[in-house]
C-alpha positions as CSV (number, residue, x, y, z in Angstrom):
1,M,95.6,63.3,148.3
2,N,96.3,66.9,149.3
3,R,97.9,69.7,147.3
4,N,101.4,69.2,148.8
5,T,101.5,65.5,147.9
6,I,100.4,66.3,144.3
7,I,103.1,68.9,144.1
8,G,105.6,66.4,145.4
9,L,104.6,63.8,142.8
10,V,104.7,66.4,140.1
11,L,108.2,67.4,141.2
12,I,109.4,63.8,141.1
13,F,108.0,63.4,137.6
14,G,109.6,66.7,136.7
15,I,113.0,65.5,138.0
16,F,112.8,62.3,135.9
17,I,111.7,64.4,132.8
18,G,114.5,66.9,133.4
19,W,117.1,64.2,133.8
20,S,115.9,62.5,130.6
21,L,116.0,65.8,128.8
22,L,119.5,66.4,130.0
23,M,120.7,63.0,128.9
24,K,118.9,62.7,125.6
25,P,120.5,64.2,122.5
26,S,119.7,67.9,122.0
27,E,117.8,69.2,119.0
28,E,121.1,70.4,117.7
29,E,122.6,67.0,118.0
30,L,119.6,65.3,116.3
31,E,119.7,67.9,113.5
32,K,123.4,67.3,113.2
33,Q,122.8,63.6,112.8
34,Q,120.1,64.2,110.1
35,R,122.3,66.7,108.3
36,R,125.2,64.2,108.4
37,Q,123.0,61.5,106.9
38,D,121.7,63.9,104.2
39,S,125.2,65.0,103.5
40,I,126.5,61.5,103.0
41,E,124.0,60.8,100.3
42,M,124.7,64.1,98.6
43,V,128.5,63.5,98.7
44,R,128.1,60.1,97.2
45,F,126.4,61.8,94.2
46,E,129.0,64.6,94.0
47,E,132.0,62.3,94.2
48,M,131.6,61.5,90.5
49,Q,131.9,65.2,89.7
50,R,134.1,66.7,92.4
51,K,137.3,65.2,93.8
52,D,137.8,65.3,97.6
53,S,139.5,68.6,98.2
54,L,141.4,67.5,101.3
55,A,142.9,64.6,99.5
56,R,144.1,66.9,96.8
57,V,145.7,69.2,99.4
58,R,147.6,66.3,101.0
59,E,148.7,65.2,97.5
60,M,150.0,68.6,96.8
61,Q,151.9,68.5,100.1
62,E,153.6,65.2,99.3
63,D,154.3,66.0,95.7
64,S,154.5,69.8,95.6
65,I,155.1,71.9,92.5
66,V,158.6,72.9,93.7
67,K,159.6,69.3,94.3
68,E,158.5,68.5,90.7
69,A,160.5,71.4,89.4
70,D,163.6,70.1,91.2
71,E,163.0,66.7,89.5
72,V,162.9,68.4,86.1
73,L,166.1,70.2,86.9
74,K,167.8,66.9,87.5
75,I,166.8,65.7,84.1
76,T,167.9,68.8,82.1
77,K,169.9,71.9,82.6
78,D,168.2,73.6,79.7
79,S,166.0,76.4,81.1
80,S,163.9,76.5,78.0
81,V,163.1,72.9,78.4
82,L,162.3,73.4,82.1
83,S,160.1,76.4,81.3
84,Q,158.2,74.5,78.7
85,A,157.8,71.5,81.0
86,L,156.4,73.7,83.8
87,K,154.1,75.6,81.4
88,T,152.8,72.4,80.0
89,K,152.1,71.2,83.6
90,Y,150.9,74.5,85.2
91,G,149.8,76.7,82.3
92,V,149.7,80.5,82.5
93,F,150.7,80.5,86.2
94,A,153.9,78.5,85.8
95,H,156.1,81.6,86.0
96,A,154.9,82.2,89.5
97,L,156.7,79.1,90.8
98,A,159.8,81.3,91.4
99,G,160.0,84.5,93.4
100,E,161.3,86.3,96.5
101,N,159.7,85.3,99.8
102,E,160.4,88.4,101.8
103,L,158.0,88.5,104.6
104,I,155.7,91.4,105.7
105,T,154.9,91.9,109.3
106,I,152.0,94.1,110.5
107,D,151.5,94.9,114.2
108,N,148.2,96.4,115.2
109,G,148.7,96.5,118.9
110,L,146.8,93.3,119.6
111,V,148.0,90.9,116.9
112,R,151.3,90.6,115.0
113,I,150.6,89.1,111.6
114,T,153.2,88.0,109.1
115,F,152.4,87.7,105.4
116,S,154.2,85.6,102.9
117,P,154.4,86.4,99.1
118,R,154.5,82.6,98.5
119,G,150.8,81.7,98.5
120,G,149.9,85.3,99.3
121,R,148.8,84.0,102.6
122,I,149.1,84.7,106.3
123,Y,152.4,83.2,107.3
124,S,151.9,83.3,111.1
125,V,149.7,85.0,113.8
126,E,150.9,86.0,117.3
127,L,148.5,87.3,120.0
128,K,150.6,89.9,121.7
129,E,148.7,90.1,125.0
130,Y,149.0,86.4,125.8
131,Q,151.6,83.7,126.4
132,T,151.6,79.9,126.4
133,F,151.4,78.0,129.6
134,D,155.2,77.9,129.7
135,S,155.7,81.6,129.0
136,L,156.4,81.4,125.3
137,P,154.9,83.8,122.7
138,L,151.4,82.7,121.8
139,I,151.5,81.8,118.1
140,L,148.2,80.4,116.8
141,F,149.9,78.8,113.7
142,D,153.1,79.2,111.8
143,S,154.4,78.8,108.2
144,D,155.7,75.3,108.3
145,T,152.3,73.7,109.3
146,T,149.9,75.8,107.2
147,L,148.4,75.6,103.7
148,F,146.1,78.3,102.4
149,G,144.9,79.0,98.8
150,L,142.5,78.7,96.0
151,Q,142.1,75.5,94.1
152,F,140.8,75.5,90.5
153,Y,141.6,74.5,86.9
154,A,143.3,76.8,84.4
155,D,143.8,75.6,80.8
156,N,142.6,72.2,82.0
157,K,145.4,72.1,84.5
158,A,145.0,71.9,88.3
159,V,146.3,74.9,90.1
160,F,146.8,75.5,93.8
161,T,147.8,79.1,94.6
162,G,149.4,78.1,97.9
163,D,152.6,77.2,96.0
164,L,152.7,80.2,93.8
165,F,154.4,83.6,94.4
166,F,152.3,86.7,94.6
167,T,153.4,90.2,94.1
168,P,153.0,92.2,97.4
169,Y,151.7,95.7,97.8
170,V,151.3,97.7,101.1
171,N,148.8,100.6,101.1
172,G,148.6,100.4,97.3
173,K,152.4,100.6,96.7
174,P,154.7,97.7,95.6
175,W,156.5,96.4,98.7
176,K,160.2,95.4,98.7
177,G,161.4,96.4,102.2
178,T,161.7,94.5,105.4
179,D,160.4,97.0,107.9
180,E,157.7,96.2,110.4
181,F,154.5,98.2,110.0
182,F,152.4,99.4,112.9
183,S,148.7,99.9,111.9
184,G,148.1,102.0,114.9
185,D,149.8,105.0,113.2
186,N,147.3,107.8,112.7
187,E,144.6,105.2,113.5
188,Q,144.6,104.2,109.9
189,P,144.4,100.6,108.8
190,V,147.2,99.0,106.8
191,I,146.1,97.3,103.6
192,V,148.3,94.4,102.3
193,S,147.5,93.2,98.8
194,M,148.8,90.1,97.2
195,R,148.4,89.7,93.4
196,L,149.0,86.7,91.2
197,Y,149.3,87.6,87.5
198,P,148.9,85.1,84.6
199,V,151.2,85.5,81.6
200,G,149.8,86.6,78.2
201,Q,150.7,85.3,74.8
202,D,153.9,87.3,74.9
203,E,155.0,85.3,78.0
204,I,154.9,88.6,80.1
205,P,152.6,88.8,83.2
206,D,149.4,90.7,82.3
207,E,148.8,93.2,85.0
208,N,145.2,93.8,83.8
209,K,144.4,90.2,84.9
210,F,145.0,88.9,88.4
211,I,144.0,87.0,91.5
212,E,144.2,89.4,94.4
213,Y,144.0,88.8,98.2
214,V,143.4,92.0,100.1
215,Y,144.0,92.1,103.9
216,T,142.8,95.1,105.9
217,I,144.4,95.4,109.4
218,A,142.8,98.0,111.6
219,P,144.4,99.2,114.9
220,D,143.6,97.3,118.1
221,E,141.3,94.8,116.4
222,Y,141.2,91.0,116.4
223,M,139.1,91.0,113.2
224,I,141.0,91.3,110.0
225,G,139.4,92.2,106.7
226,F,140.0,89.8,103.8
227,D,138.8,90.0,100.2
228,I,139.5,87.8,97.2
229,N,139.3,89.6,93.8
230,L,139.3,87.8,90.5
231,V,139.9,90.4,87.8
232,G,139.9,89.9,84.0
233,L,140.1,86.1,84.2
234,D,137.1,85.4,82.0
235,N,137.3,81.8,80.9
236,A,140.8,81.5,82.2
237,I,139.7,79.8,85.5
238,A,137.4,76.9,85.4
239,G,135.7,76.0,88.7
240,S,134.5,72.5,89.5
241,G,130.7,72.5,89.3
242,N,130.7,76.3,89.3
243,I,132.7,76.4,92.5
244,I,136.2,77.4,93.4
245,D,137.6,75.8,96.5
246,L,139.3,77.8,99.2
247,V,141.5,75.5,101.2
248,W,142.9,76.1,104.7
249,K,144.9,73.5,106.6
250,T,146.9,74.1,109.8
251,D,148.4,72.2,112.7
252,L,147.4,73.8,116.0
253,R,150.0,74.4,118.6
254,K,149.6,73.5,122.3
255,Q,148.9,76.6,124.3
256,E,147.5,75.2,127.6
257,K,148.8,72.7,130.2
258,V,145.6,70.8,130.4
259,V,142.2,70.9,128.6
260,D,139.0,69.3,129.8
261,R,136.7,67.4,127.5
262,F,134.2,70.3,127.1
263,N,137.0,72.6,125.8
264,G,138.8,70.3,123.4
265,S,140.2,71.6,120.1
266,T,137.8,71.1,117.2
267,I,136.1,72.9,114.3
268,Y,133.0,75.0,114.9
269,F,130.8,76.3,112.1
270,R,127.7,78.5,111.8
271,F,125.0,77.8,109.3
272,T,123.4,80.7,107.4
273,D,120.2,80.2,109.4
274,G,122.1,81.0,112.6
275,E,122.6,77.5,114.1
276,V,126.1,76.7,115.4
277,D,127.5,73.2,115.3
278,Y,130.9,71.6,115.8
279,L,132.9,68.4,115.2
280,S,133.8,66.1,118.1
281,E,136.1,67.5,120.7
282,T,137.4,64.2,122.0
283,K,138.1,62.3,118.8
284,D,139.0,62.8,115.1
285,D,135.9,63.7,113.1
286,E,134.9,64.8,109.6
287,E,131.9,66.6,108.0
288,S,131.0,67.1,104.4
289,L,127.9,69.3,104.2
290,T,125.6,70.5,101.5
291,D,124.3,73.3,103.7
292,K,125.7,76.8,103.4
293,V,127.7,78.2,106.2
294,K,128.5,81.7,107.5
295,W,131.8,80.9,109.2
296,V,134.1,78.1,110.1
297,S,136.5,78.2,113.0
298,F,139.6,76.3,114.2
299,K,138.8,76.5,117.9
300,Q,141.2,75.8,120.8
301,H,140.5,76.0,124.5
302,F,141.0,79.8,124.8
303,F,141.7,80.9,121.2
304,S,140.2,80.7,117.8
305,S,141.2,81.2,114.1
306,T,138.0,81.9,112.2
307,I,137.1,82.7,108.6
308,I,133.8,84.6,108.1
309,A,132.0,85.1,104.8
310,N,130.2,88.4,104.2
311,D,127.7,86.2,102.2
312,Q,128.2,82.5,102.6
313,F,130.4,79.5,101.9
314,V,129.0,76.4,100.0
315,N,129.7,72.7,100.3
316,P,132.0,72.9,103.3
317,V,134.3,70.0,104.0
318,M,135.9,69.9,107.5
319,K,138.1,67.5,109.3
320,T,140.1,67.2,112.5
321,L,143.0,64.7,112.7
322,T,145.5,63.8,115.3
323,L,148.9,62.7,113.9
324,E,152.4,61.9,114.9
325,H,154.1,65.2,114.5
326,P,157.7,66.5,114.4
327,A,156.7,69.2,116.9
328,G,156.1,66.5,119.5
329,D,154.6,68.0,122.7
330,R,154.0,71.4,121.1
331,Y,151.6,69.8,118.5
332,L,147.9,69.6,119.4
333,K,145.7,68.6,116.4
334,S,145.5,69.1,112.6
335,M,142.6,71.0,111.2
336,Y,141.4,71.0,107.6
337,M,138.7,72.9,105.8
338,T,137.6,73.3,102.2
339,L,135.1,76.0,101.5
340,G,133.3,76.5,98.2
341,L,133.0,79.9,96.6
342,P,130.3,80.3,93.9
343,Y,131.8,81.0,90.6
344,N,131.0,81.5,86.9
345,Q,133.5,82.2,84.1
346,I,132.0,85.6,83.1
347,G,133.1,89.0,84.6
348,N,135.0,89.9,87.7
349,H,134.3,88.4,91.1
350,T,134.8,89.7,94.6
351,Y,134.4,87.5,97.7
352,G,134.2,89.5,100.9
353,M,135.4,87.8,104.1
354,Q,137.0,88.4,107.5
355,F,139.4,86.6,109.7
356,Y,139.1,86.5,113.5
357,F,142.3,85.7,115.3
358,G,141.8,86.2,119.0
359,P,140.7,85.0,122.4
360,N,137.6,83.0,123.2
361,S,136.3,85.9,125.4
362,Y,132.6,86.2,125.6
363,K,132.7,90.0,125.7
364,V,135.1,90.3,122.7
365,M,133.5,87.7,120.5
366,R,130.0,89.0,121.2
367,S,131.0,92.5,120.1
368,Y,131.4,91.3,116.5
369,K,127.8,90.1,116.4
370,Q,128.6,86.9,114.4
371,D,127.7,84.4,117.2
372,L,131.3,83.7,117.6
373,E,130.7,83.4,121.4
374,R,128.8,80.2,120.8
375,Q,132.2,78.5,120.7
376,I,132.5,79.1,124.4
377,P,130.7,76.1,126.1
378,L,128.3,77.9,128.4
379,G,125.6,75.3,128.2
380,W,123.9,76.5,125.0
381,S,121.8,73.3,124.7
382,F,120.2,73.8,128.1
383,F,118.4,77.2,128.2
384,L,118.5,77.7,132.0
385,M,122.3,77.1,132.1
386,Q,123.1,79.5,129.4
387,W,120.8,82.2,130.8
388,I,122.4,81.9,134.2
389,N,125.8,82.3,132.7
390,R,125.0,85.0,130.2
391,F,122.7,87.3,132.1
392,A,123.9,86.7,135.7
393,V,127.3,85.2,136.2
394,I,129.2,86.9,133.3
395,P,128.0,90.5,134.0
396,V,128.8,90.2,137.7
397,F,132.1,88.5,137.0
398,D,133.1,91.1,134.5
399,Y,132.1,93.9,136.9
400,L,134.2,92.5,139.8
401,G,137.1,91.8,137.4
402,G,137.0,95.5,136.4
403,L,137.8,96.4,140.0
404,G,141.3,95.0,139.7
405,W,140.9,92.4,142.4
406,N,142.6,89.0,142.4
407,Y,140.4,86.4,140.8
408,G,140.5,84.2,143.8
409,I,138.8,87.0,145.7
410,I,136.4,87.6,142.9
411,I,135.3,84.0,143.0
412,L,134.9,84.3,146.8
413,V,132.6,87.4,146.4
414,L,130.7,85.8,143.6
415,T,130.1,82.7,145.8
416,I,128.8,85.0,148.6
417,L,126.4,86.8,146.3
418,L,125.1,83.5,144.9
419,K,124.6,82.2,148.5
420,I,122.7,85.4,149.5
421,V,120.4,85.0,146.5
422,L,119.8,81.4,147.3
423,F,119.4,81.9,151.0
424,P,115.5,81.9,150.9
425,I,115.6,78.6,149.1
426,A,118.1,77.1,151.5
427,Y,116.0,78.3,154.4
428,K,112.9,76.6,153.0
429,M,114.7,73.4,152.3
430,Y,116.1,73.3,155.9
431,R,112.7,74.1,157.4
432,S,111.2,71.2,155.4
433,T,114.0,69.0,156.7
434,A,113.3,70.0,160.3
435,K,109.6,69.0,159.9
436,M,110.6,65.6,158.7
437,R,113.1,65.3,161.6
438,V,110.7,66.1,164.4
439,L,108.3,63.5,163.0
440,K,111.0,60.8,162.9
441,P,109.9,59.2,166.3
442,E,106.4,58.7,165.0
443,V,107.7,57.3,161.7
444,D,109.8,54.9,163.7
445,E,106.7,53.8,165.6
446,L,105.0,53.0,162.3
447,A,108.0,50.9,161.3
448,K,107.6,48.9,164.4
449,K,103.9,48.5,163.8
450,F,104.5,47.0,160.3
451,P,107.8,45.0,160.7
452,K,107.1,42.5,158.0
453,K,108.2,43.0,154.4
454,E,104.8,42.1,153.0
455,D,103.4,45.1,155.0
456,A,105.7,47.5,153.3
457,M,102.9,49.1,151.4
458,K,100.8,49.5,154.5
459,K,103.7,51.1,156.3
460,Q,104.2,53.5,153.4
461,Q,100.5,54.4,153.3
462,A,100.5,55.0,157.0
463,T,103.6,57.2,156.8
464,M,102.1,59.3,154.0
465,E,98.9,59.6,156.0
466,L,100.9,60.9,159.0
467,Y,102.6,63.4,156.8
468,R,99.2,64.5,155.3
469,K,97.6,65.0,158.7
470,A,100.6,66.9,160.0
471,G,100.7,69.1,156.9
472,V,104.2,68.0,155.8
473,N,105.1,67.5,152.2
474,P,108.0,65.0,152.1
475,M,108.9,66.3,148.6
476,A,109.1,69.9,149.6
477,G,112.9,69.7,150.1
478,C,113.3,68.7,146.4
479,V,112.1,72.0,145.1
480,P,115.1,74.1,146.4
481,M,117.5,71.3,145.3
482,L,115.9,71.4,141.8
483,L,116.2,75.1,141.7
484,Q,119.9,75.1,142.6
485,L,120.9,72.4,140.1
486,P,121.0,74.7,137.0
487,I,123.3,77.0,138.9
488,L,125.7,74.2,139.9
489,L,125.7,73.0,136.2
490,A,126.2,76.6,135.0
491,M,129.3,77.0,137.2
492,F,130.6,73.7,136.0
493,R,130.7,75.1,132.5
494,F,131.6,78.7,133.3
495,F,134.8,78.4,135.3
496,P,136.8,76.0,133.0
497,S,135.8,78.1,130.0
498,S,136.6,81.6,131.4
499,I,139.7,83.0,129.7
500,E,139.8,85.7,132.4
501,L,141.1,83.0,134.8
502,R,143.8,81.9,132.4
503,Q,147.3,82.1,134.1
504,Q,145.8,83.9,137.1
505,P,147.4,82.8,140.4
506,F,145.8,82.4,143.8
507,L,147.3,80.9,146.9
508,W,149.2,77.8,145.8
509,A,147.4,77.7,142.4
510,H,149.6,79.2,139.6
511,D,146.8,79.1,137.1
512,L,143.1,79.1,138.1
513,S,142.2,77.8,134.6
514,S,144.2,74.6,135.1
515,Y,144.7,72.1,137.9
516,D,146.6,73.1,141.1
517,S,149.1,70.4,141.6
518,I,150.9,70.3,144.9
519,F,152.5,66.9,144.3
520,N,153.4,65.1,141.1
521,L,153.0,61.3,141.4
522,P,155.7,59.0,139.8
523,F,152.9,57.0,138.3
524,N,149.5,57.5,136.8
525,I,146.4,56.3,138.7
526,P,143.5,55.4,136.4
527,F,140.6,57.8,136.6
528,Y,142.6,60.1,138.9
529,G,145.8,61.1,137.1
530,D,149.5,61.6,138.0
531,H,149.2,64.6,140.4
532,V,147.4,65.7,143.5
533,S,145.2,68.8,143.2
534,L,144.7,70.4,146.7
535,F,141.6,72.4,145.9
536,T,140.0,69.2,144.6
537,L,141.0,67.3,147.6
538,L,139.6,69.9,150.0
539,M,136.4,70.1,148.0
540,T,136.0,66.3,148.2
541,V,136.6,66.3,152.0
542,S,134.1,69.1,152.5
543,T,131.5,67.3,150.3
544,I,131.8,64.2,152.4
545,I,131.3,66.2,155.6
546,Y,128.3,67.9,154.1
547,T,126.9,64.5,153.1
548,W,127.4,63.2,156.7
549,M,125.6,66.3,158.1
550,N,122.8,66.0,155.7
551,N,122.3,62.3,156.5
552,Q,122.1,63.2,160.2
553,M,119.3,65.7,159.4
554,M,117.5,63.3,157.0
555,G,117.9,60.2,159.2
556,S,114.4,58.9,158.6
557,S,114.7,58.7,154.9
558,T,118.3,57.4,154.8
559,T,117.5,54.5,157.1
560,Q,114.8,53.4,154.7
561,M,117.2,53.5,151.8
562,P,120.7,52.3,153.0
563,G,121.8,51.8,149.4
564,M,121.2,55.5,148.7
565,K,123.4,56.4,151.7
566,T,126.3,54.5,150.2
567,M,125.8,56.2,146.9
568,M,125.8,59.6,148.5
569,Y,129.2,58.9,150.0
570,L,130.5,57.4,146.7
571,M,129.7,60.5,144.7
572,P,132.3,62.8,146.3
573,V,135.0,60.1,145.7
574,M,134.0,60.0,142.0
575,F,134.2,63.8,141.9
576,L,137.8,63.5,143.2
577,G,138.8,61.7,140.1
578,I,136.8,63.9,137.7
579,F,137.8,67.3,139.1
580,N,141.5,66.4,139.6
581,N,142.3,67.5,136.0
582,Y,139.7,70.3,135.8
583,A,140.3,74.0,136.4
584,S,141.3,74.7,140.0
585,A,138.8,77.6,140.0
586,L,135.9,75.1,139.7
587,S,137.1,73.1,142.7
588,Y,137.8,76.2,144.6
589,Y,134.2,77.5,144.0
590,Y,132.6,74.2,145.1
591,L,134.8,74.2,148.2
592,L,133.6,77.7,149.0
593,A,130.0,76.8,148.3
594,N,130.3,73.9,150.8
595,L,131.9,76.0,153.5
596,F,129.2,78.7,153.2
597,T,126.6,76.0,153.3
598,F,127.9,74.9,156.6
599,G,127.6,78.4,157.9
600,Q,124.1,78.8,156.5
601,M,123.0,75.5,158.2
602,Y,124.4,76.7,161.6
603,V,122.6,80.1,161.3
604,I,119.3,78.6,160.1
605,R,119.4,76.0,162.8
606,Q,119.8,78.7,165.5
607,T,116.7,80.5,164.2
608,I,114.4,77.5,163.9
609,N,112.7,76.2,167.0
610,E,112.1,72.6,166.4
611,D,109.9,72.3,169.5
612,K,107.6,75.0,168.1
613,I,107.5,73.2,164.8
614,Y,106.6,69.9,166.5
615,S,103.8,71.7,168.4
616,Q,102.5,73.2,165.2
617,L,102.5,69.8,163.4
618,Q,100.5,68.3,166.3
619,E,98.0,71.1,166.0
620,N,97.7,70.4,162.3
621,K,96.6,66.8,163.1
622,K,93.7,68.0,165.1
623,K,92.3,70.1,162.2
624,P,90.2,68.5,159.5
625,A,92.2,67.6,156.5
626,K,92.0,70.3,153.9
627,K,91.2,69.1,150.5
628,S,93.1,70.4,147.5
629,G,91.3,72.1,144.7
630,F,92.2,69.2,142.4
631,Q,90.7,66.6,144.9
632,K,87.5,68.8,145.2
633,R,87.1,68.8,141.4
634,L,87.5,65.0,141.3
635,E,84.8,64.6,144.0
636,D,82.4,67.0,142.2
637,A,82.8,65.1,139.0
638,A,82.1,61.9,140.8
639,R,78.9,63.3,142.3
640,K,77.6,64.3,138.9
641,R,77.9,60.7,137.9
642,G,75.9,59.7,140.9
643,Y,78.8,58.5,143.1
644,N,79.3,59.8,146.6
645,P,83.0,59.6,147.4
646,N,82.4,60.3,151.1
647,A,79.9,57.5,151.6
648,R,81.3,54.6,153.6
649,K,81.3,51.2,152.0
650,K,79.1,48.6,153.7
């Protein structure tokens, strides 16, 4: 057994190990399962002390405070009776059930944010530099589908601030106007404050006590400052288990024409130890954790709404749910989160936070140094894949994008650069194939020498002996293929996730981040879809041609494994169904890769003299077989035990 054979066997073993590692659950997934099991046990214990926050939110939606006030009005026209009824029900915050809901709009150049005094919350968020797939303003969420507020007990009465009216201030002054503010003026941030005052014994709001939301909107930033201040409310607010719940619920709007399964809408969250996890992207999911988290994000294909703690959130509860919705086709998925804020009833409290409302751009997200970019599926569970994307593909892609070229041309240049880098590997693989091809007549002679099935082992041993004497390693061609596999997988993740390709046209494709339909079918074909993507079709045809050419070069091995030949032709057909609904940029890249491979094969074939290779292999047969270092060590160990491995048996 020479060195090349040992290397080949090791590579085969490595391929099986690599495949098993790719297919088995990652450490993150295993840890996620363990945390889920631990959390289930903890939640069972806590259910006796703490009601499920999401259930309470839904209850408040269905039977809101205002609805109940209307019912009281039907019973009595006496305002004093109404006031007493509401006060009995909602305590010192009952007066805040009524107010003026004059909206405040802040435009910082990148984001237009509208605030509502009712709930003191963000009413809607529009990303100004983007549009939906059908050219509408890109609004992450709007007022009718959003709940946001604190949940606590006051005077033994449940209070949800999302239904109460706050007093608004802009840059420290009471606000009563309707003008839009531009935070870009003088490069100074705009500060919007919302205060909720309880009433004192004289039934007048006490301005020395309040719940305050402070939003800081800086120019040209996707990150919005957010602080919650509890001032002068000693013993007025009672948390559940020393926790006040911050509730956020919203219904995501559809922004893209199509989304693949790796970029589905879900909730991402980062633990305080730096690990990032997420709920299922393909089905409804829920998590109730006992771990502390740094941030939680409502993530869509290309955009995210994230809340980030300066310190940490405790006991997070998160849920994704798909419902029948009045918005119909514009509705995507419902998102819920309840985040615990540590609280005691003594002194003032300040909770520092931030909101991120922006694109899932690697460069933008990474600039905030919060690991927000981990929401972009670049292959984080496989280190080679993420390294290729982060340290090679993204820098080159960003540099070429900065030149102002069309992204179809950029993908072309990127493909050329990758092929240049991989050319030595391709050359080595083709040369190894040429050695196998020139030995095919001799391999065929061995097949004739051992025609019976029971002699299959003898035929295999004779073939391996032929390769050993000629100095050919039949597994040498696997090395280049193994080295190229991480790059192919990295591209599979990169192109569908790249926001730079969003709504970028090229040739007949109107959007490189979506499929390039040239014909819509009047029916749906299972596993394929209801349209024809031309780039995917061309990619499939080129892959079949490449498979045929490769089989011609590797004729000796494919004749021994006819089932494998069928499988190699079946794979491109499977890709036709898979890629038909994926980003057209991905199919375009694989098409270019195949075309350049054809060119490489032609150039390499012109530079390799197969007659010369055959002569060299025949010369190798005449030389004494060179033993590998490993084989020498085995023989030395045998001699020490008194056994001569070179002695002939008699």
